[in-house]
N, C-alpha and C positions, 0 to 999 in steps of 0.2 A: 458431341452435342454442344450447342451454343447456349450461353446463359439466358437467352431470351426465347428458348424453344418450349417453355412451359414445363420443363421437366422438374423444376424446383431445385436443381443442383446448386444454383447460386446461393440460395438460402441455406443449404446444407454447409456450403463452404464458409459462409459468414458465421454460422452457428459454431462450427468446429474451431474457427479462428478465435472467437470470443471465449469458447470453452477452454481452449489451450491457454489463453491469457489468464483466465480465472484460475485454472489448475496450477499454473506457475505461481500466481500470487498466493494461493492457498498453501502451496508447498513451501514458499518463502516464509509465510506466517508460521507454519508448523515448525520449520527449522529454527526460527528465531525463538519460539516458545521453548523448544527443546534446549537450546543453548543457554537461554537466560532464565528460564523458569517463567511460568505463566504470569505471576503477579508482577514481576519486574518488567516483563515485556509490555503488559497492558499499561503500567504506569508510564513507561517511556513513550509508548505509542500515543497515549492520551495527551501527554505534555507536548509532544511534537505537533499533534493535530491542533491543539489549542493555539500554539504559536502561529501556525499557518492560517488559522481561521481569523485570528485577531490581528488585523493589519496595523493597529496602533502599538502592538506589543514590541518592546525593544528586542530585536533579534539576538543581540549579543547576550543580553540577560537571559533570554529564553534558552539559548543554546547552552549557557553555563548551567542552568537548572537541569537540562536534559543530561548533560555530561556528568553532573553530580549524581543523578539517578542511575545512570549506566555504570558508573564506577570505571576504573581503569581497565578492568577485565573485559568489559563489554563495549567500550567506546568505539572500537573498530566496527561495531554493528550499526552505528548511527546511520550511515548511508543506506543500508538495507531497510531500516525501519522508516526512514524518510521516503524511500521509494514506495513502500507499501502505503504510507499515509497519502502520498500524492496520487497513486493509482486508485485507492479507495475513493478519494475525493473526486477524481475524474469520472469514475464509475457512477457515483451518486449524482453528479451533475447531469450525466447522460440520461439517467433514469428519472430525473426531476422534470425533464422537458415533456 
């Protein structure tokens, strides 16, 4: 069946693709919460989000604040939290249109 035959399969494929992205992001969020604890994860997530939303913010200063929040035991998780912040931001932009 072709995507233009009216069967609706194209929409199903798009939905399952976005569902799988959403599922992976939620799984990442869950794993980060488990590793860091909910409070520390939210604190780090919100700081990273604020840095990326405020273009005037000094990136070096912002990063040092995030790393002090994460502590040495969780600093290796920074790229994962950043990925989640960026993906959430892209998702929100898509839904704002």
